[in-house]
N, CA, C and O atoms as a printed pandas DataFrame, in Angstrom:
     atom_number atom_name residue_name chain_id  residue_number  x_coord  y_coord  z_coord
0              1         N          UNK        A               1  -51.151   -9.030  -76.879
1              2        CA          UNK        A               1  -50.108   -8.074  -77.132
2              3         C          UNK        A               1  -50.006   -7.876  -78.637
3              4         O          UNK        A               1  -50.287   -8.774  -79.431
4              5         N          UNK        A               2  -49.600   -6.680  -78.992
5              6        CA          UNK        A               2  -49.517   -6.325  -80.414
6              7         C          UNK        A               2  -48.419   -7.100  -81.107
7              8         O          UNK        A               2  -47.289   -7.167  -80.623
8              9         N          UNK        A               3  -48.755   -7.684  -82.240
9             10        CA          UNK        A               3  -47.717   -8.352  -83.021
10            11         C          UNK        A               3  -46.854   -7.313  -83.669
11            12         O          UNK        A               3  -47.321   -6.264  -84.112
12            13         N          UNK        A               4  -45.571   -7.631  -83.714
13            14        CA          UNK        A               4  -44.608   -6.658  -84.290
14            15         C          UNK        A               4  -43.773   -7.445  -85.320
15            16         O          UNK        A               4  -43.164   -8.460  -84.982
16            17         N          UNK        A               5  -43.751   -6.993  -86.515
17            18        CA          UNK        A               5  -42.964   -7.612  -87.563
18            19         C          UNK        A               5  -41.705   -6.874  -87.811
19            20         O          UNK        A               5  -41.767   -5.761  -88.335
20            21         N          UNK        A               6  -40.508   -7.425  -87.462
21            22        CA          UNK        A               6  -39.276   -6.739  -87.614
22            23         C          UNK        A               6  -38.916   -6.413  -89.089
23            24         O          UNK        A               6  -38.204   -5.448  -89.366
24            25         N          UNK        A               7  -39.416   -7.222  -89.998
25            26        CA          UNK        A               7  -39.128   -6.937  -91.429
26            27         C          UNK        A               7  -39.786   -5.630  -91.858
27            28         O          UNK        A               7  -39.328   -4.982  -92.799
28            29         N          UNK        A               8  -40.845   -5.247  -91.180
29            30        CA          UNK        A               8  -41.567   -3.995  -91.591
30            31         C          UNK        A               8  -41.219   -2.848  -90.639
31            32         O          UNK        A               8  -41.802   -1.768  -90.732
32            33         N          UNK        A               9  -40.283   -3.076  -89.736
33            34        CA          UNK        A               9  -39.952   -2.043  -88.748
34            35         C          UNK        A               9  -39.340   -0.839  -89.378
35            36         O          UNK        A               9  -38.454   -0.966  -90.223
36            37         N          UNK        A              10  -39.782    0.322  -88.998
37            38        CA          UNK        A              10  -39.211    1.574  -89.465
38            39         C          UNK        A              10  -38.184    1.981  -88.357
39            40         O          UNK        A              10  -38.208    1.493  -87.227
40            41         N          UNK        A              11  -37.334    2.865  -88.753
41            42        CA          UNK        A              11  -36.384    3.416  -87.750
42            43         C          UNK        A              11  -37.005    4.666  -87.162
43            44         O          UNK        A              11  -37.931    5.243  -87.731
44            45         N          UNK        A              12  -36.499    5.067  -86.045
45            46        CA          UNK        A              12  -36.953    6.347  -85.399
46            47         C          UNK        A              12  -38.089    6.057  -84.418
47            48         O          UNK        A              12  -38.430    4.907  -84.142
48            49         N          UNK        A              13  -38.648    7.129  -83.916
49            50        CA          UNK        A              13  -39.639    7.065  -82.880
50            51         C          UNK        A              13  -41.039    6.866  -83.477
51            52         O          UNK        A              13  -41.421    7.574  -84.409
52            53         N          UNK        A              14  -41.796    5.914  -82.945
53            54        CA          UNK        A              14  -43.136    5.619  -83.340
54            55         C          UNK        A              14  -44.135    6.492  -82.585
55            56         O          UNK        A              14  -43.821    7.029  -81.523
56            57         N          UNK        A              15  -45.340    6.629  -83.137
57            58        CA          UNK        A              15  -46.433    7.212  -82.409
58            59         C          UNK        A              15  -47.525    6.156  -82.328
59            60         O          UNK        A              15  -47.929    5.574  -83.335
60            61         N          UNK        A              16  -48.003    5.919  -81.082
61            62        CA          UNK        A              16  -48.968    4.873  -80.876
62            63         C          UNK        A              16  -50.260    5.431  -80.262
63            64         O          UNK        A              16  -50.260    6.457  -79.582
64            65         N          UNK        A              17  -51.352    4.718  -80.529
65            66        CA          UNK        A              17  -52.585    4.948  -79.794
66            67         C          UNK        A              17  -52.806    3.732  -78.886
67            68         O          UNK        A              17  -52.991    2.618  -79.375
68            69         N          UNK        A              18  -52.786    3.944  -77.577
69            70        CA          UNK        A              18  -52.848    2.862  -76.628
70            71         C          UNK        A              18  -54.263    2.517  -76.288
71            72         O          UNK        A              18  -55.085    3.409  -76.078
72            73         N          UNK        A              19  -54.581    1.204  -76.225
73            74        CA          UNK        A              19  -55.862    0.744  -75.805
74            75         C          UNK        A              19  -55.641   -0.381  -74.838
75            76         O          UNK        A              19  -54.499   -0.805  -74.665
76            77         N          UNK        A              20  -56.659   -0.887  -74.203
77            78        CA          UNK        A              20  -56.510   -1.972  -73.228
78            79         C          UNK        A              20  -55.941   -3.221  -73.891
79            80         O          UNK        A              20  -56.598   -3.831  -74.735
80            81         N          UNK        A              21  -54.719   -3.604  -73.512
81            82        CA          UNK        A              21  -54.158   -4.831  -74.021
82            83         C          UNK        A              21  -53.532   -4.793  -75.358
83            84         O          UNK        A              21  -52.999   -5.809  -75.802
84            85         N          UNK        A              22  -53.562   -3.638  -76.061
85            86        CA          UNK        A              22  -53.002   -3.519  -77.405
86            87         C          UNK        A              22  -52.775   -2.077  -77.705
87            88         O          UNK        A              22  -53.116   -1.207  -76.904
88            89         N          UNK        A              23  -52.198   -1.804  -78.859
89            90        CA          UNK        A              23  -52.008   -0.434  -79.352
90            91         C          UNK        A              23  -52.084   -0.432  -80.882
91            92         O          UNK        A              23  -51.896   -1.456  -81.539
92            93         N          UNK        A              24  -52.353    0.699  -81.395
93            94        CA          UNK        A              24  -52.422    0.980  -82.807
94            95         C          UNK        A              24  -51.260    1.858  -83.166
95            96         O          UNK        A              24  -51.005    2.863  -82.501
96            97         N          UNK        A              25  -50.521    1.479  -84.250
97            98        CA          UNK        A              25  -49.437    2.287  -84.686
98            99         C          UNK        A              25  -49.980    3.434  -85.552
99           100         O          UNK        A              25  -50.574    3.205  -86.606
100          101         N          UNK        A              26  -49.768    4.655  -85.090
101          102        CA          UNK        A              26  -50.210    5.829  -85.821
102          103         C          UNK        A              26  -49.134    6.309  -86.778
103          104         O          UNK        A              26  -49.425    6.724  -87.900
104          105         N          UNK        A              27  -47.878    6.248  -86.324
105          106        CA          UNK        A              27  -46.730    6.610  -87.100
106          107         C          UNK        A              27  -45.683    5.487  -86.918
107          108         O          UNK        A              27  -45.229    5.255  -85.797
108          109         N          UNK        A              28  -45.303    4.805  -87.980
109          110        CA          UNK        A              28  -44.339    3.655  -87.839
110          111         C          UNK        A              28  -42.988    4.163  -87.225
111          112         O          UNK        A              28  -42.535    5.282  -87.467
112          113         N          UNK        A              29  -42.430    3.313  -86.472
113          114        CA          UNK        A              29  -41.094    3.592  -85.887
114          115         C          UNK        A              29  -40.622    2.372  -85.125
115          116         O          UNK        A              29  -41.382    1.415  -84.978
116          117         N          UNK        A              30  -39.411    2.373  -84.644
117          118        CA          UNK        A              30  -38.815    1.260  -83.951
118          119         C          UNK        A              30  -39.026    1.303  -82.444
119          120         O          UNK        A              30  -38.908    0.283  -81.763
120          121         N          UNK        A              31  -39.337    2.484  -81.928
121          122        CA          UNK        A              31  -39.410    2.656  -80.476
122          123         C          UNK        A              31  -40.359    3.750  -80.072
123          124         O          UNK        A              31  -40.761    4.574  -80.894
124          125         N          UNK        A              32  -40.726    3.760  -78.779
125          126        CA          UNK        A              32  -41.408    4.893  -78.137
126          127         C          UNK        A              32  -40.528    5.298  -76.931
127          128         O          UNK        A              32  -39.578    4.596  -76.584
128          129         N          UNK        A              33  -40.854    6.408  -76.323
129          130        CA          UNK        A              33  -40.078    6.855  -75.183
130          131         C          UNK        A              33  -40.874    6.687  -73.907
131          132         O          UNK        A              33  -42.078    6.939  -73.875
132          133         N          UNK        A              34  -40.194    6.260  -72.855
133          134        CA          UNK        A              34  -40.815    6.166  -71.517
134          135         C          UNK        A              34  -41.217    7.535  -71.060
135          136         O          UNK        A              34  -40.416    8.466  -71.151
136          137         N          UNK        A              35  -42.456    7.705  -70.558
137          138        CA          UNK        A              35  -42.920    9.012  -70.121
138          139         C          UNK        A              35  -42.239    9.476  -68.843
139          140         O          UNK        A              35  -42.305   10.661  -68.515
140          141         N          UNK        A              36  -41.588    8.581  -68.115
141          142        CA          UNK        A              36  -40.917    8.931  -66.843
142          143         C          UNK        A              36  -39.428    9.100  -67.044
143          144         O          UNK        A              36  -38.842   10.094  -66.614
144          145         N          UNK        A              37  -38.826    8.143  -67.690
145          146        CA          UNK        A              37  -37.344    8.140  -67.807
146          147         C          UNK        A              37  -36.868    8.714  -69.117
147          148         O          UNK        A              37  -35.683    9.027  -69.227
148          149         N          UNK        A              38  -37.695    8.873  -70.102
149          150        CA          UNK        A              38  -37.405    9.313  -71.470
150          151         C          UNK        A              38  -36.496    8.328  -72.218
151          152         O          UNK        A              38  -35.991    8.651  -73.293
152          153         N          UNK        A              39  -36.291    7.165  -71.675
153          154        CA          UNK        A              39  -35.487    6.115  -72.352
154          155         C          UNK        A              39  -36.329    5.488  -73.473
155          156         O          UNK        A              39  -37.542    5.344  -73.324
156          157         N          UNK        A              40  -35.699    5.116  -74.587
157          158        CA          UNK        A              40  -36.360    4.487  -75.656
158          159         C          UNK        A              40  -36.800    3.074  -75.285
159          160         O          UNK        A              40  -36.078    2.352  -74.596
160          161         N          UNK        A              41  -37.973    2.689  -75.740
161          162        CA          UNK        A              41  -38.505    1.330  -75.529
162          163         C          UNK        A              41  -38.797    0.763  -76.947
163          164         O          UNK        A              41  -39.625    1.296  -77.686
164          165         N          UNK        A              42  -38.139   -0.256  -77.271
165          166        CA          UNK        A              42  -38.402   -0.917  -78.595
166          167         C          UNK        A              42  -39.805   -1.499  -78.554
167          168         O          UNK        A              42  -40.230   -2.043  -77.535
168          169         N          UNK        A              43  -40.530   -1.381  -79.680
169          170        CA          UNK        A              43  -41.934   -1.792  -79.718
170          171         C          UNK        A              43  -42.084   -3.262  -79.272
171          172         O          UNK        A              43  -43.039   -3.609  -78.578
172          173         N          UNK        A              44  -41.142   -4.108  -79.675
173          174        CA          UNK        A              44  -41.268   -5.553  -79.290
174          175         C          UNK        A              44  -41.093   -5.751  -77.798
175          176         O          UNK        A              44  -41.424   -6.822  -77.287
176          177         N          UNK        A              45  -40.596   -4.780  -77.093
177          178        CA          UNK        A              45  -40.407   -4.881  -75.648
178          179         C          UNK        A              45  -41.411   -4.070  -74.866
179          180         O          UNK        A              45  -41.384   -4.101  -73.635
180          181         N          UNK        A              46  -42.285   -3.355  -75.517
181          182        CA          UNK        A              46  -43.282   -2.520  -74.836
182          183         C          UNK        A              46  -44.319   -3.425  -74.119
183          184         O          UNK        A              46  -44.956   -4.281  -74.732
184          185         N          UNK        A              47  -44.451   -3.197  -72.825
185          186        CA          UNK        A              47  -45.407   -4.009  -72.015
186          187         C          UNK        A              47  -46.287   -3.124  -71.125
187          188         O          UNK        A              47  -47.354   -3.559  -70.691
188          189         N          UNK        A              48  -45.855   -1.893  -70.849
189          190        CA          UNK        A              48  -46.568   -1.111  -69.910
190          191         C          UNK        A              48  -46.939    0.293  -70.512
191          192         O          UNK        A              48  -46.112    0.992  -71.098
192          193         N          UNK        A              49  -48.225    0.640  -70.324
193          194        CA          UNK        A              49  -48.706    1.870  -70.875
194          195         C          UNK        A              49  -49.972    2.297  -70.126
195          196         O          UNK        A              49  -50.588    1.508  -69.411
196          197         N          UNK        A              50  -50.351    3.607  -70.316
197          198        CA          UNK        A              50  -51.567    4.063  -69.726
198          199         C          UNK        A              50  -52.515    4.440  -70.888
199          200         O          UNK        A              50  -52.183    5.277  -71.727
200          201         N          UNK        A              51  -53.678    3.813  -70.911
201          202        CA          UNK        A              51  -54.684    4.140  -71.903
202          203         C          UNK        A              51  -55.193    5.542  -71.605
203          204         O          UNK        A              51  -55.337    6.357  -72.517
204          205         N          UNK        A              52  -55.464    5.828  -70.339
205          206        CA          UNK        A              52  -56.035    7.140  -69.957
206          207         C          UNK        A              52  -55.117    8.264  -70.318
207          208         O          UNK        A              52  -55.586    9.282  -70.828
208          209         N          UNK        A              53  -53.823    8.139  -70.083
209          210        CA          UNK        A              53  -52.863    9.230  -70.276
210          211         C          UNK        A              53  -52.074    9.093  -71.595
211          212         O          UNK        A              53  -51.290    9.974  -71.949
212          213         N          UNK        A              54  -52.294    7.965  -72.325
213          214        CA          UNK        A              54  -51.631    7.736  -73.609
214          215         C          UNK        A              54  -50.121    7.908  -73.466
215          216         O          UNK        A              54  -49.484    8.662  -74.201
216          217         N          UNK        A              55  -49.562    7.164  -72.471
217          218        CA          UNK        A              55  -48.120    7.204  -72.217
218          219         C          UNK        A              55  -47.569    5.755  -72.136
219          220         O          UNK        A              55  -48.265    4.823  -71.734
220          221         N          UNK        A              56  -46.317    5.622  -72.530
221          222        CA          UNK        A              56  -45.599    4.374  -72.392
222          223         C          UNK        A              56  -44.648    4.419  -71.243
223          224         O          UNK        A              56  -44.146    5.482  -70.878
224          225         N          UNK        A              57  -44.394    3.265  -70.662
225          226        CA          UNK        A              57  -43.497    3.133  -69.516
226          227         C          UNK        A              57  -42.526    2.013  -69.698
227          228         O          UNK        A              57  -42.911    0.941  -70.164
228          229         N          UNK        A              58  -41.285    2.214  -69.352
229          230        CA          UNK        A              58  -40.284    1.200  -69.556
230          231         C          UNK        A              58  -40.393    0.011  -68.580
231          232         O          UNK        A              58  -40.042   -1.123  -68.907
232          233         N          UNK        A              59  -40.875    0.309  -67.411
233          234        CA          UNK        A              59  -41.017   -0.707  -66.335
234          235         C          UNK        A              59  -42.258   -0.473  -65.525
235          236         O          UNK        A              59  -42.855    0.600  -65.619
236          237         N          UNK        A              60  -42.676   -1.449  -64.719
237          238        CA          UNK        A              60  -43.821   -1.251  -63.872
238          239         C          UNK        A              60  -43.505   -0.160  -62.792
239          240         O          UNK        A              60  -44.412    0.537  -62.337
240          241         N          UNK        A              61  -42.272   -0.030  -62.411
241          242        CA          UNK        A              61  -41.851    1.001  -61.456
242          243         C          UNK        A              61  -42.015    2.417  -62.053
243          244         O          UNK        A              61  -42.375    3.358  -61.345
244          245         N          UNK        A              62  -41.750    2.546  -63.338
245          246        CA          UNK        A              62  -41.938    3.844  -64.045
246          247         C          UNK        A              62  -43.407    4.166  -64.112
247          248         O          UNK        A              62  -43.791    5.326  -63.964
248          249         N          UNK        A              63  -44.233    3.174  -64.330
249          250        CA          UNK        A              63  -45.716    3.379  -64.406
250          251         C          UNK        A              63  -46.219    3.869  -63.047
251          252         O          UNK        A              63  -47.021    4.799  -62.979
252          253         N          UNK        A              64  -45.745    3.238  -61.960
253          254        CA          UNK        A              64  -46.064    3.629  -60.629
254          255         C          UNK        A              64  -45.588    5.044  -60.332
255          256         O          UNK        A              64  -46.335    5.830  -59.749
256          257         N          UNK        A              65  -44.379    5.381  -60.713
257          258        CA          UNK        A              65  -43.838    6.707  -60.512
258          259         C          UNK        A              65  -44.697    7.779  -61.217
259          260         O          UNK        A              65  -44.941    8.847  -60.656
260          261         N          UNK        A              66  -45.141    7.491  -62.426
261          262        CA          UNK        A              66  -46.002    8.430  -63.174
262          263         C          UNK        A              66  -47.265    8.661  -62.363
263          264         O          UNK        A              66  -47.698    9.804  -62.216
264          265         N          UNK        A              67  -47.868    7.599  -61.832
265          266        CA          UNK        A              67  -49.150    7.751  -61.071
266          267         C          UNK        A              67  -48.890    8.562  -59.789
267          268         O          UNK        A              67  -49.700    9.421  -59.439
268          269         N          UNK        A              68  -47.789    8.307  -59.091
269          270        CA          UNK        A              68  -47.440    9.071  -57.937
270          271         C          UNK        A              68  -47.326   10.557  -58.210
271          272         O          UNK        A              68  -47.852   11.387  -57.468
272          273         N          UNK        A              69  -46.634   10.873  -59.284
273          274        CA          UNK        A              69  -46.410   12.257  -59.712
274          275         C          UNK        A              69  -47.731   12.939  -60.020
275          276         O          UNK        A              69  -47.940   14.092  -59.642
276          277         N          UNK        A              70  -48.625   12.235  -60.704
277          278        CA          UNK        A              70  -49.937   12.789  -61.062
278          279         C          UNK        A              70  -50.743   13.058  -59.773
279          280         O          UNK        A              70  -51.350   14.121  -59.644
280          281         N          UNK        A              71  -50.754   12.130  -58.844
281          282        CA          UNK        A              71  -51.434   12.360  -57.580
282          283         C          UNK        A              71  -50.868   13.520  -56.823
283          284         O          UNK        A              71  -51.631   14.314  -56.272
284          285         N          UNK        A              72  -49.582   13.657  -56.768
285          286        CA          UNK        A              72  -48.978   14.742  -56.006
286          287         C          UNK        A              72  -49.236   16.073  -56.700
287          288         O          UNK        A              72  -49.295   17.109  -56.038
288          289         N          UNK        A              73  -49.390   16.065  -58.016
289          290        CA          UNK        A              73  -49.703   17.293  -58.757
290          291         C          UNK        A              73  -51.190   17.608  -58.735
291          292         O          UNK        A              73  -51.610   18.677  -59.179
292          293         N          UNK        A              74  -51.985   16.681  -58.218
293          294        CA          UNK        A              74  -53.452   16.856  -58.150
294          295         C          UNK        A              74  -54.165   16.597  -59.419
295          296         O          UNK        A              74  -55.308   17.016  -59.600
296          297         N          UNK        A              75  -53.494   15.893  -60.327
297          298        CA          UNK        A              75  -54.110   15.612  -61.627
298          299         C          UNK        A              75  -55.077   14.373  -61.568
299          300         O          UNK        A              75  -55.674   14.007  -62.580
């Protein structure tokens, strides 16, 4: 999991590049938004994301909902 240093934390929304098991901070910030719920997720709490779709999810249920929506849309 990505190490997060609170002393260096910026405020506002971060931009991340997600990879398997880790992520790269492209724009510093304190949080990202869940692709399903639009709720902020603090970087130190971020556990779920899609490398393929470059999206963050607040919960495993949100990740599943995103996949269901993509399949229903034919994506």
